[in-house]
MMTF fields as JSON, N, C-alpha, C and O atoms, coordinates in Angstrom:
{
  "mmtfVersion": "1.0.0",
  "mmtfProducer": "UNKNOWN",
  "numBonds": 403,
  "numAtoms": 404,
  "numGroups": 101,
  "numChains": 1,
  "numModels": 1,
  "chainsPerModel": [1],
  "groupsPerChain": [101],
  "chainIdList": ["A"],
  "bondAtomList": [4, 2, 8, 6, 12, 10, 16, 14, 20, 18, 24, 22, 28, 26, 32, 30, 36, 34, 40, 38, 44, 42, 48, 46, 52, 50, 56, 54, 60, 58, 64, 62, 68, 66, 72, 70, 76, 74, 80, 78, 84, 82, 88, 86, 92, 90, 96, 94, 100, 98, 104, 102, 108, 106, 112, 110, 116, 114, 120, 118, 124, 122, 128, 126, 132, 130, 136, 134, 140, 138, 144, 142, 148, 146, 152, 150, 156, 154, 160, 158, 164, 162, 168, 166, 172, 170, 176, 174, 180, 178, 184, 182, 188, 186, 192, 190, 196, 194, 200, 198, 204, 202, 208, 206, 212, 210, 216, 214, 220, 218, 224, 222, 228, 226, 232, 230, 236, 234, 240, 238, 244, 242, 248, 246, 252, 250, 256, 254, 260, 258, 264, 262, 268, 266, 272, 270, 276, 274, 280, 278, 284, 282, 288, 286, 292, 290, 296, 294, 300, 298, 304, 302, 308, 306, 312, 310, 316, 314, 320, 318, 324, 322, 328, 326, 332, 330, 336, 334, 340, 338, 344, 342, 348, 346, 352, 350, 356, 354, 360, 358, 364, 362, 368, 366, 372, 370, 376, 374, 380, 378, 384, 382, 388, 386, 392, 390, 396, 394, 400, 398],
  "bondOrderList": [1, 1, 1, 1, 1, 1, 1, 1, 1, 1, 1, 1, 1, 1, 1, 1, 1, 1, 1, 1, 1, 1, 1, 1, 1, 1, 1, 1, 1, 1, 1, 1, 1, 1, 1, 1, 1, 1, 1, 1, 1, 1, 1, 1, 1, 1, 1, 1, 1, 1, 1, 1, 1, 1, 1, 1, 1, 1, 1, 1, 1, 1, 1, 1, 1, 1, 1, 1, 1, 1, 1, 1, 1, 1, 1, 1, 1, 1, 1, 1, 1, 1, 1, 1, 1, 1, 1, 1, 1, 1, 1, 1, 1, 1, 1, 1, 1, 1, 1, 1],
  "groupList": [{"groupName": "VAL", "atomNameList": ["N", "CA", "C", "O"], "elementList": ["N", "C", "C", "O"], "formalChargeList": [0, 0, 0, 0], "bondAtomList": [1, 0, 2, 1, 3, 2], "bondOrderList": [1, 1, 2], "singleLetterCode": "V", "chemCompType": "L-PEPTIDE LINKING"}, {"groupName": "LEU", "atomNameList": ["N", "CA", "C", "O"], "elementList": ["N", "C", "C", "O"], "formalChargeList": [0, 0, 0, 0], "bondAtomList": [1, 0, 2, 1, 3, 2], "bondOrderList": [1, 1, 2], "singleLetterCode": "L", "chemCompType": "L-PEPTIDE LINKING"}, {"groupName": "THR", "atomNameList": ["N", "CA", "C", "O"], "elementList": ["N", "C", "C", "O"], "formalChargeList": [0, 0, 0, 0], "bondAtomList": [1, 0, 2, 1, 3, 2], "bondOrderList": [1, 1, 2], "singleLetterCode": "T", "chemCompType": "L-PEPTIDE LINKING"}, {"groupName": "ASP", "atomNameList": ["N", "CA", "C", "O"], "elementList": ["N", "C", "C", "O"], "formalChargeList": [0, 0, 0, 0], "bondAtomList": [1, 0, 2, 1, 3, 2], "bondOrderList": [1, 1, 2], "singleLetterCode": "D", "chemCompType": "L-PEPTIDE LINKING"}, {"groupName": "PRO", "atomNameList": ["N", "CA", "C", "O"], "elementList": ["N", "C", "C", "O"], "formalChargeList": [0, 0, 0, 0], "bondAtomList": [1, 0, 2, 1, 3, 2], "bondOrderList": [1, 1, 2], "singleLetterCode": "P", "chemCompType": "L-PEPTIDE LINKING"}, {"groupName": "ALA", "atomNameList": ["N", "CA", "C", "O"], "elementList": ["N", "C", "C", "O"], "formalChargeList": [0, 0, 0, 0], "bondAtomList": [1, 0, 2, 1, 3, 2], "bondOrderList": [1, 1, 2], "singleLetterCode": "A", "chemCompType": "L-PEPTIDE LINKING"}, {"groupName": "LYS", "atomNameList": ["N", "CA", "C", "O"], "elementList": ["N", "C", "C", "O"], "formalChargeList": [0, 0, 0, 0], "bondAtomList": [1, 0, 2, 1, 3, 2], "bondOrderList": [1, 1, 2], "singleLetterCode": "K", "chemCompType": "L-PEPTIDE LINKING"}, {"groupName": "ASN", "atomNameList": ["N", "CA", "C", "O"], "elementList": ["N", "C", "C", "O"], "formalChargeList": [0, 0, 0, 0], "bondAtomList": [1, 0, 2, 1, 3, 2], "bondOrderList": [1, 1, 2], "singleLetterCode": "N", "chemCompType": "L-PEPTIDE LINKING"}, {"groupName": "SER", "atomNameList": ["N", "CA", "C", "O"], "elementList": ["N", "C", "C", "O"], "formalChargeList": [0, 0, 0, 0], "bondAtomList": [1, 0, 2, 1, 3, 2], "bondOrderList": [1, 1, 2], "singleLetterCode": "S", "chemCompType": "L-PEPTIDE LINKING"}, {"groupName": "ILE", "atomNameList": ["N", "CA", "C", "O"], "elementList": ["N", "C", "C", "O"], "formalChargeList": [0, 0, 0, 0], "bondAtomList": [1, 0, 2, 1, 3, 2], "bondOrderList": [1, 1, 2], "singleLetterCode": "I", "chemCompType": "L-PEPTIDE LINKING"}, {"groupName": "ARG", "atomNameList": ["N", "CA", "C", "O"], "elementList": ["N", "C", "C", "O"], "formalChargeList": [0, 0, 0, 0], "bondAtomList": [1, 0, 2, 1, 3, 2], "bondOrderList": [1, 1, 2], "singleLetterCode": "R", "chemCompType": "L-PEPTIDE LINKING"}, {"groupName": "HIS", "atomNameList": ["N", "CA", "C", "O"], "elementList": ["N", "C", "C", "O"], "formalChargeList": [0, 0, 0, 0], "bondAtomList": [1, 0, 2, 1, 3, 2], "bondOrderList": [1, 1, 2], "singleLetterCode": "H", "chemCompType": "L-PEPTIDE LINKING"}, {"groupName": "MET", "atomNameList": ["N", "CA", "C", "O"], "elementList": ["N", "C", "C", "O"], "formalChargeList": [0, 0, 0, 0], "bondAtomList": [1, 0, 2, 1, 3, 2], "bondOrderList": [1, 1, 2], "singleLetterCode": "M", "chemCompType": "L-PEPTIDE LINKING"}, {"groupName": "GLY", "atomNameList": ["N", "CA", "C", "O"], "elementList": ["N", "C", "C", "O"], "formalChargeList": [0, 0, 0, 0], "bondAtomList": [1, 0, 2, 1, 3, 2], "bondOrderList": [1, 1, 2], "singleLetterCode": "G", "chemCompType": "PEPTIDE LINKING"}, {"groupName": "TYR", "atomNameList": ["N", "CA", "C", "O"], "elementList": ["N", "C", "C", "O"], "formalChargeList": [0, 0, 0, 0], "bondAtomList": [1, 0, 2, 1, 3, 2], "bondOrderList": [1, 1, 2], "singleLetterCode": "Y", "chemCompType": "L-PEPTIDE LINKING"}, {"groupName": "GLU", "atomNameList": ["N", "CA", "C", "O"], "elementList": ["N", "C", "C", "O"], "formalChargeList": [0, 0, 0, 0], "bondAtomList": [1, 0, 2, 1, 3, 2], "bondOrderList": [1, 1, 2], "singleLetterCode": "E", "chemCompType": "L-PEPTIDE LINKING"}, {"groupName": "GLN", "atomNameList": ["N", "CA", "C", "O"], "elementList": ["N", "C", "C", "O"], "formalChargeList": [0, 0, 0, 0], "bondAtomList": [1, 0, 2, 1, 3, 2], "bondOrderList": [1, 1, 2], "singleLetterCode": "Q", "chemCompType": "L-PEPTIDE LINKING"}, {"groupName": "PHE", "atomNameList": ["N", "CA", "C", "O"], "elementList": ["N", "C", "C", "O"], "formalChargeList": [0, 0, 0, 0], "bondAtomList": [1, 0, 2, 1, 3, 2], "bondOrderList": [1, 1, 2], "singleLetterCode": "F", "chemCompType": "L-PEPTIDE LINKING"}, {"groupName": "TRP", "atomNameList": ["N", "CA", "C", "O"], "elementList": ["N", "C", "C", "O"], "formalChargeList": [0, 0, 0, 0], "bondAtomList": [1, 0, 2, 1, 3, 2], "bondOrderList": [1, 1, 2], "singleLetterCode": "W", "chemCompType": "L-PEPTIDE LINKING"}],
  "groupTypeList": [0, 1, 2, 3, 4, 5, 6, 7, 1, 3, 8, 0, 4, 5, 6, 2, 1, 9, 2, 4, 10, 11, 1, 12, 2, 11, 2, 5, 13, 1, 13, 14, 8, 9, 0, 2, 6, 13, 4, 1, 1, 15, 15, 14, 1, 6, 16, 13, 9, 7, 4, 13, 5, 0, 8, 6, 2, 4, 9, 4, 13, 17, 4, 0, 4, 5, 4, 2, 4, 4, 9, 3, 15, 17, 5, 10, 10, 0, 5, 5, 1, 4, 1, 9, 5, 15, 4, 13, 2, 9, 18, 8, 14, 8, 9, 13, 1, 3, 1, 1, 13],
  "groupIdList": [1, 2, 3, 4, 5, 6, 7, 8, 9, 10, 11, 12, 13, 14, 15, 16, 17, 18, 19, 20, 21, 22, 23, 24, 25, 26, 27, 28, 29, 30, 31, 32, 33, 34, 35, 36, 37, 38, 39, 40, 41, 42, 43, 44, 45, 46, 47, 48, 49, 50, 51, 52, 53, 54, 55, 56, 57, 58, 59, 60, 61, 62, 63, 64, 65, 66, 67, 68, 69, 70, 71, 72, 73, 74, 75, 76, 77, 78, 79, 80, 81, 82, 83, 84, 85, 86, 87, 88, 89, 90, 91, 92, 93, 94, 95, 96, 97, 98, 99, 100, 101],
  "secStructList": [7, 5, 1, 7, 6, 6, 6, 7, 7, 7, 5, 7, 7, 7, 1, 1, 7, 7, 7, 2, 2, 2, 2, 2, 6, 6, 7, 1, 1, 7, 7, 7, 6, 6, 6, 7, 7, 2, 2, 2, 2, 2, 2, 2, 2, 2, 6, 6, 7, 7, 7, 1, 7, 1, 7, 1, 1, 7, 7, 6, 6, 1, 7, 7, 7, 7, 7, 7, 7, 7, 2, 2, 2, 2, 2, 2, 2, 2, 2, 6, 1, 7, 7, 1, 1, 7, 6, 6, 1, 7, 7, 7, 7, 7, 6, 2, 2, 2, 2, 2, 7],
  "xCoordList": [60.632, 61.595, 62.936, 63.043, 63.977, 65.322, 65.799, 65.575, 66.453, 67.01, 68.452, 68.891, 69.185, 70.585, 70.892, 71.485, 70.502, 70.565, 71.947, 72.058, 73.004, 74.367, 74.78, 75.645, 74.182, 74.679, 73.827, 74.372, 72.492, 71.67, 70.253, 69.958, 69.38, 67.98, 67.058, 65.853, 67.609, 66.775, 65.866, 66.276, 64.579, 63.615, 62.569, 62.459, 61.823, 60.674, 59.445, 59.593, 58.255, 57.084, 56.927, 57.206, 56.494, 56.223, 54.984, 54.075, 54.974, 53.835, 52.811, 51.67, 53.175, 52.331, 52.188, 53.176, 50.977, 50.78, 51.269, 51.169, 51.784, 52.22, 50.97, 50.059, 50.982, 49.851, 50.273, 51.476, 49.382, 49.736, 50.57, 51.486, 50.224, 50.988, 52.444, 53.346, 52.675, 54.043, 54.778, 55.936, 54.101, 54.709, 55.096, 56.175, 54.148, 54.349, 55.453, 56.07, 55.666, 56.601, 57.887, 58.65, 58.131, 59.389, 59.546, 60.656, 58.427, 58.498, 57.887, 57.474, 57.835, 57.202, 58.131, 57.675, 59.433, 60.386, 60.985, 61.65, 60.75, 61.281, 62.69, 63.056, 63.47, 64.788, 64.779, 63.727, 65.963, 66.17, 67.571, 68.515, 67.707, 69.025, 70.182, 71.327, 69.958, 71.065, 71.422, 72.444, 70.58, 70.889, 70.919, 71.531, 70.29, 70.285, 71.608, 72.268, 72.022, 73.325, 73.109, 72.013, 74.175, 74.238, 73.321, 73.01, 72.879, 72.157, 70.829, 70.411, 70.165, 68.898, 69.163, 68.403, 70.188, 70.54, 70.794, 70.304, 71.573, 71.873, 70.624, 70.52, 69.679, 68.41, 67.576, 66.975, 67.527, 66.872, 67.422, 66.669, 68.712, 69.357, 69.065, 68.747, 69.181, 68.942, 67.528, 67.297, 66.557, 65.133, 64.629, 63.433, 65.481, 65.061, 64.183, 63.367, 64.366, 63.628, 64.412, 65.192, 64.155, 64.935, 63.996, 62.852, 64.503, 63.66, 63.575, 64.164, 62.84, 62.774, 64.128, 65.058, 64.289, 65.598, 66.009, 65.22, 67.269, 67.842, 68.643, 68.785, 69.172, 70.083, 70.018, 69.925, 70.069, 70.167, 71.622, 71.905, 72.543, 73.98, 74.4, 74.021, 75.165, 75.613, 76.316, 77.064, 76.077, 76.682, 77.876, 77.719, 79.071, 80.291, 80.091, 79.576, 80.509, 80.413, 79.131, 79.028, 78.127, 76.879, 76.762, 77.124, 76.268, 76.117, 74.969, 74.034, 75.029, 74.003, 72.903, 73.155, 71.69, 70.624, 69.925, 70.103, 69.156, 68.316, 67.232, 66.957, 66.631, 65.573, 64.401, 64.031, 63.861, 62.696, 61.466, 61.182, 60.744, 59.555, 58.341, 58.407, 57.239, 56.027, 55.576, 55.907, 54.829, 54.465, 53.817, 54.075, 52.96, 52.331, 53.349, 53.28, 54.308, 55.36, 56.323, 56.789, 56.609, 57.471, 56.887, 57.614, 55.58, 54.932, 55.036, 55.341, 54.791, 54.89, 56.297, 56.46, 57.324, 58.688, 59.042, 59.716, 58.58, 58.862, 58.178, 58.751, 56.925, 56.177, 56.838, 56.654, 57.588, 58.265, 59.557, 60.132, 60.015, 61.29, 61.076, 60.061, 62.037, 61.887, 62.054, 62.634, 61.525, 61.62, 62.93, 63.5, 63.387, 64.585, 64.232, 65.092, 62.996, 62.534, 61.02, 60.296, 60.607, 59.162, 58.478, 58.934, 57.356, 56.652, 56.273, 55.76, 56.551, 56.221, 57.26, 57.047, 58.391, 59.353, 60.554, 61.096, 60.958, 62.105, 61.834, 61.05, 62.497, 62.471, 63.667, 64.796, 63.416, 64.507, 64.032, 63.044, 64.763, 64.442, 64.217, 65.033, 63.117, 62.769, 62.032, 61.802, 61.677, 60.866, 59.364, 58.536, 59.031, 57.643, 56.818, 55.703, 57.374, 56.674, 56.591, 55.592, 57.63, 57.6, 56.472, 55.701, 56.403, 55.349, 53.941, 52.994, 53.81, 52.499, 51.987, 50.785, 52.927, 52.536, 51.732, 51.319],
  "yCoordList": [63.632, 62.821, 62.992, 62.864, 63.283, 63.485, 62.226, 61.093, 62.477, 61.391, 61.087, 59.94, 62.103, 61.954, 62.983, 64.027, 62.699, 63.661, 64.234, 65.353, 63.502, 64.024, 65.059, 65.89, 65.027, 65.894, 67.164, 68.249, 67.011, 68.153, 67.986, 67.051, 68.897, 68.868, 68.349, 68.596, 67.637, 67.023, 66.011, 65.279, 65.984, 65.152, 64.636, 65.111, 63.663, 63.117, 63.248, 63.329, 63.267, 63.362, 62.161, 61.029, 62.393, 61.282, 60.548, 61.136, 59.238, 58.404, 58.336, 57.947, 58.696, 58.608, 59.929, 60.637, 60.275, 61.496, 61.323, 60.226, 62.35, 62.284, 62.319, 63.128, 61.415, 61.33, 61.828, 61.894, 62.175, 62.509, 61.395, 61.668, 60.131, 59.011, 59.092, 58.904, 59.373, 59.518, 60.621, 60.454, 61.741, 62.87, 62.471, 62.798, 61.733, 61.34, 60.246, 60.136, 59.467, 58.325, 58.535, 57.59, 59.74, 60.093, 59.233, 58.826, 58.959, 58.247, 59.032, 58.45, 60.362, 61.238, 61.512, 62.006, 61.197, 61.506, 62.911, 63.424, 63.512, 64.848, 64.711, 63.652, 65.805, 65.796, 66.505, 66.866, 66.688, 67.345, 67.917, 67.263, 69.082, 69.779, 69.027, 69.263, 68.162, 67.456, 66.127, 65.52, 65.68, 64.422, 64.556, 63.726, 65.558, 65.802, 66.298, 67.047, 65.902, 66.324, 66.935, 66.878, 67.524, 68.017, 69.186, 69.992, 69.293, 70.461, 70.685, 71.832, 69.632, 69.816, 70.475, 71.363, 70.095, 70.733, 72.223, 73.08, 72.503, 73.906, 74.72, 75.873, 74.1, 74.804, 74.962, 76.016, 73.924, 74.045, 75.224, 76.049, 75.274, 76.345, 77.749, 78.704, 77.832, 79.106, 79.584, 80.784, 78.652, 79.039, 79.038, 79.248, 78.812, 78.815, 77.641, 77.74, 76.506, 75.318, 74.523, 73.622, 74.913, 74.388, 73.794, 74.224, 72.799, 72.259, 73.311, 74.386, 72.994, 73.881, 74.321, 73.514, 75.576, 76.123, 75.482, 75.367, 75.073, 74.512, 75.548, 75.476, 76.514, 77.502, 78.799, 78.737, 79.94, 81.211, 81.488, 82.354, 80.753, 80.925, 79.891, 78.722, 80.326, 79.387, 78.202, 78.348, 77.034, 75.797, 75.475, 75.352, 75.334, 75.072, 73.833, 72.808, 73.95, 72.852, 72.819, 72.028, 73.631, 73.698, 75.048, 76.056, 75.118, 76.397, 77.178, 76.587, 78.483, 79.329, 79.439, 79.973, 78.949, 78.979, 80.336, 81.162, 80.562, 81.75, 81.652, 80.547, 82.716, 82.667, 81.744, 81.698, 81.058, 80.15, 81.043, 81.915, 80.822, 81.643, 81.132, 80.047, 81.902, 81.413, 80.113, 79.816, 79.318, 77.897, 77.842, 76.892, 78.829, 78.715, 78.87, 78.154, 79.801, 79.977, 78.793, 78.315, 78.334, 77.106, 76.007, 75.386, 75.733, 74.655, 74.907, 73.978, 76.138, 76.435, 76.158, 75.59, 76.556, 76.36, 74.865, 74.424, 74.107, 72.681, 72.004, 71.116, 72.44, 71.851, 72.124, 71.359, 73.185, 73.533, 72.797, 72.905, 72.057, 71.365, 69.848, 69.299, 69.189, 67.732, 66.965, 67.452, 65.769, 64.822, 64.029, 63.933, 63.476, 62.625, 61.191, 60.44, 60.822, 59.452, 59.485, 60.403, 58.428, 58.256, 58.103, 57.303, 58.873, 58.72, 57.286, 56.558, 56.896, 55.569, 54.515, 53.361, 54.843, 53.803, 53.658, 52.563, 54.737, 54.663, 55.54, 56.488, 55.193, 55.982, 56.915, 56.478, 58.206, 59.178, 60.326, 61.001, 60.518, 61.605, 62.843, 63.154, 63.583, 64.694, 65.835, 65.808, 66.837, 67.954, 67.643, 68.548, 66.389, 65.968, 66.479, 66.977, 66.345, 66.809, 68.319, 68.865, 69.005, 70.485, 70.892, 71.811, 70.211, 70.514, 70.214, 70.936, 69.17, 68.863, 70.031, 70.293, 70.732, 71.865, 72.885, 73.908],
  "zCoordList": [71.956, 72.731, 72.061, 70.842, 72.854, 72.304, 71.547, 71.974, 70.426, 69.634, 70.028, 69.941, 70.459, 70.877, 71.986, 71.711, 73.196, 74.286, 74.54, 75.041, 74.211, 74.461, 73.445, 73.724, 72.279, 71.196, 70.932, 70.728, 70.941, 70.517, 71.032, 71.777, 70.633, 71.092, 69.995, 70.033, 69.02, 67.973, 68.643, 69.544, 68.169, 68.836, 67.843, 66.713, 68.305, 67.599, 68.534, 69.753, 67.948, 68.811, 69.757, 69.362, 70.973, 71.899, 71.413, 70.827, 71.674, 71.273, 72.399, 72.152, 73.62, 74.789, 75.503, 75.696, 75.899, 76.683, 78.106, 78.655, 78.709, 80.098, 81.013, 80.837, 81.976, 82.921, 84.301, 84.553, 85.196, 86.569, 87.241, 88.017, 86.916, 87.493, 87.064, 87.88, 85.781, 85.297, 86.061, 86.444, 86.277, 86.997, 88.427, 88.92, 89.083, 90.475, 90.653, 91.712, 89.605, 89.738, 88.954, 88.748, 88.523, 87.797, 86.535, 86.192, 85.847, 84.606, 83.442, 82.439, 83.589, 82.57, 81.38, 80.348, 81.51, 80.471, 80.651, 79.752, 81.787, 82.048, 82.662, 83.17, 82.602, 83.202, 84.562, 85.089, 85.101, 86.396, 86.4, 85.955, 86.878, 86.755, 87.407, 87.021, 88.345, 88.978, 88.292, 88.61, 87.354, 86.64, 85.135, 84.463, 84.589, 83.152, 82.702, 83.422, 81.52, 80.949, 79.578, 79.021, 79.041, 77.7, 77.366, 78.243, 76.107, 75.639, 76.385, 76.54, 76.844, 77.535, 78.87, 79.257, 79.587, 80.846, 80.612, 81.347, 79.568, 79.275, 79.033, 79.451, 78.352, 78.08, 79.348, 79.559, 80.204, 81.493, 82.311, 82.83, 82.406, 83.185, 82.557, 83.266, 81.239, 80.552, 80.764, 80.91, 80.784, 80.89, 82.319, 82.526, 83.327, 84.7, 85.099, 86.016, 84.381, 84.747, 85.788, 85.481, 87.043, 88.145, 89.19, 89.336, 89.911, 91.014, 92.114, 92.002, 93.174, 94.348, 94.774, 94.776, 95.14, 95.592, 96.913, 97.85, 96.95, 98.147, 98.88, 100.101, 98.156, 98.751, 97.894, 96.668, 98.554, 97.849, 97.488, 96.661, 98.107, 97.874, 96.773, 96.851, 95.779, 94.753, 95.372, 96.339, 94.819, 95.315, 94.42, 93.206, 95.005, 94.224, 93.325, 93.771, 92.054, 91.148, 90.38, 89.443, 90.709, 89.98, 89.302, 89.91, 88.056, 87.403, 88.017, 88.557, 87.939, 88.478, 87.42, 86.34, 87.697, 86.695, 86.64, 87.535, 85.626, 85.519, 86.598, 87.068, 86.992, 87.998, 87.582, 86.409, 88.495, 88.217, 88.008, 88.829, 86.915, 86.648, 87.461, 88.038, 87.512, 88.103, 87.516, 86.368, 88.259, 87.821, 86.466, 85.727, 86.07, 84.763, 83.655, 82.656, 83.806, 82.816, 82.863, 81.829, 84.064, 84.22, 83.378, 82.603, 83.497, 82.735, 81.243, 80.496, 80.774, 79.358, 78.843, 77.763, 79.612, 79.182, 79.104, 78.173, 80.087, 80.098, 78.903, 78.272, 78.596, 77.492, 76.141, 75.194, 76.051, 74.797, 74.539, 73.456, 75.516, 75.378, 75.182, 75.609, 74.537, 74.343, 75.667, 76.637, 75.646, 76.768, 76.638, 75.551, 77.738, 77.713, 77.322, 76.86, 77.504, 77.182, 76.921, 77.307, 76.245, 76.013, 77.371, 78.188, 77.651, 78.926, 79.226, 78.377, 80.494, 80.96, 80.687, 81.059, 80.048, 79.685, 80.64, 80.789, 81.27, 82.207, 83.431, 83.389, 84.491, 85.732, 85.684, 85.463, 85.892, 85.968, 86.853, 86.562, 87.93, 88.872, 88.054, 87.187, 88.297, 87.412, 88.133, 89.342, 87.317, 87.801, 87.779, 87.881, 87.65, 87.599, 88.823, 88.669, 89.969, 91.181, 91.246, 91.715, 90.782, 90.676, 89.72, 89.996, 88.635, 87.603, 88.129, 87.818, 88.91, 89.493, 90.357, 90.412, 91.036, 91.864, 91.068, 91.615]
}
């Protein structure tokens, strides 16, 4: 879990495992490219951790992300990055539903 999301990717281990319920209710502690900020957003974009594509044309004001990988690689990349919050503690629109796929 990130210790200072605005500054870096420093983190501590989560105390709670992510459940399918957390993924379905946006309480897993995951981010989302339209609401996440700072270094985690940069890492999401660099690694192609993006929600379902809305447009093949770049959207003004939004950075162009790397291509989204197949779901198994998507899951591995998400698992290697820190969470924005301890699972089950806050609601934050996230890639939880994308990951459930």
